[in-house]
C-alpha positions as CSV (number, residue, x, y, z in Angstrom):
1,M,67.6,-65.2,27.9
2,F,65.3,-62.2,28.2
3,V,62.7,-64.0,26.0
4,I,62.5,-66.9,28.4
5,I,62.3,-64.5,31.3
6,G,59.5,-62.7,29.5
7,Y,57.6,-65.9,28.9
8,I,57.8,-66.9,32.5
9,G,56.7,-63.4,33.5
10,V,53.6,-63.5,31.3
11,I,52.6,-67.0,32.6
12,G,53.3,-65.9,36.2
13,A,51.2,-62.7,35.8
14,I,48.3,-64.6,34.4
15,A,48.4,-67.2,37.1
16,W,48.9,-64.7,39.9
17,G,46.0,-62.5,38.7
18,Y,43.7,-65.5,38.3
19,M,44.5,-66.9,41.7
20,G,44.4,-63.4,43.3
21,S,40.8,-63.0,42.2
22,G,39.8,-66.3,43.8
23,G,40.3,-68.8,41.0
24,H,41.7,-72.3,41.5
25,P,45.0,-72.7,39.6
26,A,44.2,-76.2,38.4
27,V,41.5,-74.7,36.2
28,L,44.1,-73.0,34.1
29,F,45.6,-76.3,33.0
30,Q,43.4,-77.5,30.1
31,P,45.6,-79.6,27.8
32,Y,42.9,-80.3,25.2
33,E,41.9,-76.7,25.0
34,C,45.6,-75.8,24.3
35,I,45.8,-78.4,21.6
36,I,42.6,-77.0,19.9
37,I,43.8,-73.4,20.1
38,I,47.4,-73.9,19.1
39,G,46.5,-76.4,16.4
40,A,43.9,-74.1,14.9
41,A,46.3,-71.2,15.0
42,V,49.2,-73.0,13.4
43,S,47.1,-74.7,10.8
44,S,45.4,-71.5,9.7
45,F,48.8,-69.8,9.5
46,V,50.2,-72.6,7.3
47,C,47.1,-72.5,5.1
48,G,47.1,-68.7,4.7
49,N,50.8,-68.2,3.9
50,P,53.2,-69.5,1.3
51,L,55.9,-72.0,2.4
52,S,58.6,-69.4,2.2
53,I,56.8,-67.2,4.8
54,V,56.2,-70.3,7.1
55,K,59.9,-71.2,6.9
56,A,61.0,-67.6,7.6
57,T,58.7,-67.4,10.6
58,L,60.1,-70.6,12.1
59,T,63.6,-69.3,11.6
60,Q,62.9,-66.0,13.2
61,A,60.9,-67.5,16.1
62,T,63.7,-69.9,17.0
63,G,66.2,-67.1,16.5
64,T,64.8,-65.3,19.5
65,L,66.1,-68.0,21.8
66,K,69.6,-67.7,20.5
67,G,72.2,-65.2,21.8
68,A,72.8,-61.8,20.3
69,Q,75.0,-61.8,17.2
70,C,76.3,-58.3,18.0
71,N,79.1,-58.2,20.6
72,K,81.0,-55.4,22.2
73,L,83.6,-55.3,19.3
74,F,80.7,-54.8,16.8
75,Y,79.4,-51.8,18.6
76,I,82.9,-50.3,19.0
77,Y,83.7,-50.7,15.3
78,W,80.4,-49.3,14.0
79,N,80.3,-46.3,16.4
80,L,83.6,-44.7,15.3
């Protein structure tokens, strides 16, 4: 949940700062530029790392959107 809130906060801060300095918000939406940047970043990451690292990265990245695996009982048990 905090990851999603963090992403929204980052996007909001960028948009707010840009519009606060007099920029038009429609200029920030450049879909082809996003495709170029994200595509180049992902492609270079895949080319520069073995498949095991790419798989582990995808697993970890999607894991940030899941709930915590440690609950109250876990902390009580391990803090005895």
